[in-house]
C-alpha positions in Angstrom: -13.8 27.8 -18.7 -10.9 26.0 -17.4 -7.4 25.7 -18.8 -8.3 23.2 -21.4 -7.8 23.1 -25.2 -11.5 23.9 -25.6 -11.0 27.3 -24.0 -9.4 29.1 -26.9 -9.3 32.5 -25.1 -7.5 31.2 -22.1 -5.2 28.9 -24.1 -4.1 32.0 -26.1 -3.4 33.9 -22.9 -1.7 31.1 -21.0 0.0 29.0 -23.6 1.5 32.1 -25.2 3.0 33.1 -21.8 5.0 30.0 -20.7 7.8 27.7 -21.6 10.7 25.5 -21.1 12.4 25.5 -17.7 15.9 24.2 -18.2 16.3 21.4 -20.6 14.0 19.4 -23.0 16.5 16.5 -23.3 14.9 14.3 -20.7 11.4 12.9 -21.3 11.1 10.4 -18.5 11.0 10.7 -14.7 13.5 11.0 -11.9 16.8 9.1 -12.2 16.9 8.8 -8.4 13.7 7.1 -7.5 15.4 5.3 -4.7 15.8 8.7 -3.0 12.0 9.0 -2.4 12.5 8.8 1.3 15.8 10.6 1.5 15.4 14.4 1.5 19.2 14.9 1.3 19.8 12.8 -1.8 21.0 14.2 -5.1 18.2 14.0 -7.6 17.2 15.2 -11.1 13.5 15.7 -11.6 11.6 16.3 -14.9 8.7 18.7 -15.1 6.1 18.8 -17.9 4.3 22.0 -18.8 2.2 23.2 -21.7 4.2 26.4 -21.9 5.9 27.0 -25.2 6.7 30.7 -25.9 6.6 34.1 -24.3 7.7 35.7 -21.0 6.8 32.6 -19.1 9.9 31.0 -20.5 12.2 33.4 -18.7 10.1 33.0 -15.5 10.6 29.2 -15.4 14.3 29.5 -16.3 14.8 31.9 -13.4 12.7 29.9 -11.0 14.6 26.7 -11.8 18.0 28.4 -11.5 17.0 30.0 -8.2 15.8 26.7 -6.7 19.0 25.0 -7.8 21.1 27.7 -6.2 19.3 27.2 -2.9 19.3 23.4 -3.3 22.4 22.4 -5.3 21.6 18.7 -5.1 18.3 19.2 -7.0 18.2 19.7 -10.7 15.0 20.3 -12.6 14.7 19.5 -16.3 11.5 20.8 -17.8 10.0 19.6 -21.0 7.6 21.8 -22.9 4.6 19.9 -24.4 2.2 21.5 -26.8 -1.1 22.2 -25.0 -3.2 20.1 -27.3 -0.8 17.2 -27.0 -0.2 17.3 -23.2 -3.2 15.2 -22.0 -2.5 12.3 -24.4 1.2 12.2 -23.8 0.8 12.5 -20.0 -1.8 9.7 -19.9 0.6 7.4 -21.8 3.6 8.4 -19.6 1.7 7.8 -16.4 0.4 4.5 -17.5 4.0 3.5 -18.3 5.0 4.5 -14.8 8.5 4.6 -13.4 11.2 5.8 -15.8 8.8 7.3 -18.2 6.4 9.4 -16.2 7.5 13.0 -15.4 8.1 13.8 -11.7 6.1 17.0 -11.9 3.4 18.0 -14.4 0.7 20.5 -15.1 -2.5 19.4 -13.4 -5.8 20.4 -15.0 -7.9 18.9 -12.2 -11.4 17.7 -12.3 -12.1 14.3 -13.8 -8.5 14.0 -15.0 -7.3 14.4 -11.4 -9.8 11.9 -10.1 -8.7 9.4 -12.7 -5.0 9.8 -11.7 -5.9 9.3 -8.0 -8.0 6.2 -8.8 -5.1 4.7 -10.8 -2.5 5.5 -8.0 -0.5 7.6 -10.5 -0.1 10.7 -8.3 1.2 11.6 -4.8 -1.0 12.8 -2.0 0.9 15.9 -0.9 -1.4 16.9 2.0 1.2 16.3 4.6 4.0 18.1 2.7 2.4 21.5 2.2 4.3 24.3 3.9 2.7 26.4 6.6 3.3 29.4 4.4 1.3 27.9 1.6 -1.5 26.8 3.8 -1.7 30.4 5.3 -1.4 32.4 2.1 -3.3 30.3 -0.5 -7.1 30.7 -0.4 -9.4 27.9 0.6 -11.2 28.1 -2.7 -8.0 27.4 -4.6 -7.2 24.4 -2.5 -10.6 23.0 -3.2 -9.8 22.7 -6.9 -6.9 20.3 -6.2 -8.6 18.1 -3.6 -10.1 14.6 -3.8 -11.8 13.2 -0.7 -10.2 15.9 1.5 -6.7 15.1 0.3 -4.6 17.5 -1.8 -3.0 16.1 -5.0 -1.6 19.3 -6.6 -0.3 22.7 -5.7 -2.4 25.5 -7.2 -0.4 28.3 -8.8 -3.1 30.6 -10.3 -6.9 31.0 -10.4 -9.2 32.1 -13.2 -12.6 32.8 -11.7 -15.7 33.3 -13.8 -18.5 35.9 -13.7 -19.9 38.8 -15.6 -17.6 41.1 -17.6 -19.6 44.2 -18.4 -19.4 47.7 -19.9 -19.8 50.3 -17.2 -20.7 52.9 -19.9 -23.4 50.8 -21.4 -24.9 50.0 -18.0 -24.8 53.7 -17.0 -26.5 54.9 -20.2 -29.2 52.3 -19.6 -29.7 53.7 -16.1 -28.1 50.9 -14.2 -26.1 52.3 -11.3 -25.2 49.2 -9.4 -24.4 45.7 -10.8 -27.1 43.2 -10.1 -26.6 40.7 -7.3 -29.7 38.6 -7.6 -31.6 36.9 -10.4 -34.4 39.4 -10.1 -32.0 42.3 -10.3 -30.3 40.8 -13.4 -33.6 40.4 -15.2 -34.5 44.0 -14.3 -31.2 45.2 -15.6 -31.7 43.3 -18.8 -35.0 45.0 -19.4 -33.3 48.4 -19.1 -30.5 47.4 -21.5 -33.0 46.1 -24.1 -34.9 49.4 -23.8 -31.6 51.3 -24.4 -31.1 49.4 -27.7 -28.3 47.0 -26.8 -28.2 43.3 -26.2 -28.3 42.7 -22.5 -25.9 39.7 -22.5 -23.7 38.3 -25.3 -23.3 34.6 -25.7 -21.1 32.7 -28.1 -23.4 29.7 -28.5 -21.7 28.5 -31.7 -18.8 27.2 -29.6 -21.3 25.4 -27.3 -19.4 25.7 -24.0 -20.1 29.4 -23.5 -23.9 28.7 -23.7 -23.4 25.6 -21.4 -21.8 28.0 -18.9 -25.3 29.2 -18.1 -26.4 25.8 -17.0 -23.2 25.3 -15.0 -23.8 28.5 -13.0 -27.5 27.7 -12.3 -26.3 24.3 -11.1 -23.7 25.9 -8.9 -26.5 27.9 -7.2 -29.0 25.0 -7.1 -26.8 22.1 -6.1 -24.9 21.9 -2.8 -21.1 21.5 -2.7 -21.6 17.9 -1.5 -23.8 17.1 -4.5 -21.2 18.5 -6.9 -18.5 16.4 -5.2 -20.7 13.3 -5.1 -21.5 13.7 -8.8 -17.8 13.8 -9.6 -17.7 10.1 -8.4 -21.1 8.8 -9.6 -21.2 10.9 -12.8 -24.9 10.7 -12.6 -27.3 13.7 -12.5 -29.7 11.9 -10.1 -30.2 14.8 -7.7 -33.3 17.0 -8.3 -31.0 20.1 -8.4 -29.8 19.2 -11.9 -33.3 19.4 -13.2 -34.0 22.6 -11.2 -30.9 24.2 -12.8 -32.3 23.4 -16.2 -35.7 24.8 -15.3 -34.0 28.0 -14.1 -32.2 28.4 -17.4 -35.2 27.7 -19.5 -37.2 30.3 -17.5 -34.4 32.9 -17.8 -34.1 32.4 -21.6 -37.8 33.2 -22.0 -37.0 36.8 -20.8 -34.8 37.1 -24.0 -31.6 38.2 -22.3 -29.2 37.2 -25.2 -28.4 38.8 -28.5 -30.3 37.8 -31.7 -28.7 34.7 -33.2 -26.7 33.9 -30.1 -26.6 30.2 -31.1 -24.7 31.1 -34.3 -22.3 33.6 -32.6 -18.7 32.6 -31.9 -17.2 33.4 -28.6 -13.9 35.0 -29.3 -13.3 35.5 -33.0 -13.9 39.0 -34.4 -15.9 42.0 -33.6 -19.2 40.1 -34.1 -18.3 37.5 -31.5 -19.8 37.6 -28.0 -16.6 39.1 -26.6 -16.5 41.5 -29.6 -20.0 42.7 -28.8 -19.0 43.8 -25.3 -15.7 45.3 -26.7 -17.7 47.4 -29.1 -20.5 48.4 -26.7 -23.1 46.3 -28.6 -23.9 44.3 -25.6 -23.9 44.9 -21.9 -22.0 41.9 -20.5 -20.7 38.4 -21.1 -20.6 35.5 -18.7 -17.1 34.1 -19.0 -13.8 33.3 -17.2 -11.0 35.6 -16.2 -9.3 35.3 -19.6 -12.1 37.5 -21.0 -10.5 40.9 -20.4 -7.6 40.0 -22.6 -9.9 38.7 -25.3 -12.1 41.8 -25.1 -9.0 44.0 -25.3 -8.0 42.4 -28.6 -11.4 43.1 -30.1 -11.8 46.8 -29.2 -11.4 49.3 -32.1 -7.9 50.3 -30.9 -7.0 46.8 -29.7 -6.4 48.1 -26.2 -8.1 47.2 -22.9 -11.7 48.3 -22.6 -11.4 51.3 -20.2 -14.9 50.9 -18.8 -14.8 47.2 -18.3 -16.1 45.9 -15.0 -16.8 42.6 -13.2 -19.5 41.3 -11.0 -20.1 37.7 -9.7 -22.9 35.4 -10.9 -26.1 36.4 -9.1 -27.9 34.6 -6.3 -30.8 32.3 -7.1 -33.6 32.1 -4.6 -34.0 28.7 -2.9 -30.8 27.2 -4.2 -29.0 24.6 -2.1 -25.6 25.9 -3.2 -23.7 28.6 -1.4 -24.7 31.8 -3.2 -21.2 33.2 -3.0 -19.5 30.2 -4.5 -17.5 30.8 -7.6 -16.9 28.7 -10.7 -13.7 28.8 -12.6 -10.4 27.1 -13.1 -7.0 26.8 -11.4 -3.7 25.8 -12.8 -1.7 23.5 -10.5 1.3 21.1 -10.5 1.3 17.5 -9.3 4.0 15.0 -8.3 3.7 11.6 -10.0 3.7 8.5 -7.8 7.3 7.7 -8.7 8.7 11.2 -7.9 11.1 11.8 -4.9 8.4 13.1 -2.6 10.6 15.3 -0.3 12.2 17.2 -3.2 9.2 17.3 -5.4 6.9 18.8 -2.8 9.5 21.2 -1.6 9.7 22.6 -5.1 5.9 22.9 -5.2 6.1 24.9 -2.0 8.7 27.1 -3.6 6.5 27.9 -6.5 3.9 29.5 -4.2 6.2 31.6 -2.1 5.4 35.3 -2.4 8.3 36.3 -4.6 7.8 33.4 -7.0 4.1 34.1 -7.3 4.7 37.8 -8.0 7.0 36.8 -10.9 4.6 34.2 -12.1 1.6 36.6 -12.1 3.6 39.2 -14.1 4.8 36.7 -16.6 1.4 35.0 -17.1 -0.8 38.1 -16.6 -2.8 35.9 -14.2 -4.2 35.9 -10.6 -1.7 34.3 -8.3 -3.0 32.1 -5.5 -0.6 33.5 -2.8 -2.5 36.4 -1.2 0.7 38.3 -0.4 1.6 38.3 -4.1 -1.8 39.5 -5.3 -0.7 43.1 -4.9 0.9 42.4 -8.3 -2.5 42.4 -9.9 -3.0 46.0 -10.8 -6.0 45.9 -13.2 -9.1 46.8 -11.1 -11.4 44.6 -13.0 -9.2 41.5 -12.5 -8.8 42.5 -8.9 -12.6 42.5 -8.5 -12.7 38.9 -9.9 -9.8 38.0 -7.6 -11.6 39.4 -4.5 -14.7 37.4 -5.4 -12.6 34.2 -5.6 -10.8 34.9 -2.4 -14.1 35.5 -0.5 -15.8 32.4 -2.0 -16.4 29.5 0.4 -15.4 27.2 -2.4 -14.5 27.3 -6.1 -16.0 24.6 -8.4 -14.2 23.8 -11.6 -16.1 24.1 -14.8 -18.4 21.1 -15.0 -17.1 19.7 -18.2 -13.6 19.7 -16.5 -14.9 18.5 -13.2 -16.8 15.6 -14.7 -14.5 14.7 -17.5 -14.6 14.9 -21.3 -17.3 12.3 -22.1 -19.7 13.8 -19.6 -18.7 17.3 -20.5 -19.3 16.8 -24.2 -22.7 15.3 -23.6 -23.7 18.0 -21.2 -22.6 20.9 -23.5 -24.4 19.4 -26.5 -27.6 18.8 -24.5 -27.7 22.3 -23.1 -27.3 23.8 -26.6 -30.0 21.5 -28.0 -32.4 22.7 -25.3 -31.6 26.4 -26.0 -32.2 25.7 -29.7 -35.6 24.1 -29.0 -34.3 20.7 -30.0 -34.3 19.2 -26.5 -35.6 19.5 -23.0 -34.3 19.8 -19.4 -35.0 16.0 -19.0 -32.8 15.4 -22.1 -29.9 17.2 -20.4 -30.1 14.8 -17.4 -30.7 11.8 -19.6 -27.7 12.6 -21.9 -25.4 12.9 -19.0 -26.6 9.6 -17.4 -26.3 7.8 -20.7 -22.7 9.1 -21.1 -21.9 7.9 -17.6 -23.3 4.5 -18.4 -21.1 4.2 -21.4 -18.0 5.0 -19.3 
């Protein structure tokens, strides 16, 4: 899912690849808050990131040094905060406000972004985004950082979701073209079952991989407006939420998943859902763009799966959502409400220039948001996911990120209960509404 602590695979990829920009000495915000309206003032800004080790450390050092060389009056001090600790420390710092809050910080988006906007803790940067950034960053990536049509963070990479599949397994089952509709997916699953492999691997033991399936059906059944409206109301009162559950229930009756999928972990060992794909025991897995790295770590030689492919989630007949929409995550950086806006937003624009994005993508093994920098992505499977994201009319964040932790936990639990025969579609809707009522 998104870049959150619950996504172990992505956390392992991203947290291991980043680090400290210049100095960890300063914990608070800018020492030049009076310069917020003066673009020529001398300022020192702090930046908080969840990066701790790996090649990303050098990237950030180089980026900070390059920016300081071009802008001698601007110094950036970056503090590295452990991924699992970042949300709590950031919330405390933003509540403390001026003098404690960082000027720039990693933005996870979704419900957390909405809460910061509601509390006036974050700058609207809509009027400060460079023409270069507007031109070269895809519309889908901007959507992940928007609230009510205003932009509150600069996206730096994207992690779209979809099916990661074994081309060899598909070929041996007689599947020559990846499915693009629900009917075609079910037909492919029938062929895979006949070939003696599990059609689709699911790590239901970790809950969120199983809940992904409900998310994706909801993305197809619910309009973008409904998804956005629900981010405010946090109530599943549109009929599309029930229809998504009905879709999932009907799909599960076709037995598309491996035996014991509810007791299978997602990413730990050869018997995990990712491991089943890595060892040709399953045809595919529905997951985010961190999956190729996880699968590679679980192949017999611990090298990338040579026959790995990607295809987007299939279309669902009659759905109100755009059938080309993508679900996934995006990393971004925001300016706190007390940051010197001119300098802060200029640095954000710098981070998405082509050269910086190429360096970022190499260091983080990720998909950069700048289209000119996307030539850096050499892996054909990752490029396929990138193209799907670039062509998407919009990208929705994973629903447990979009709607916040309380709603997300209730949603994930209810979906797993339904799949285990301990709950119903109505229970999914009721669980979310009850969580929303509790606040």
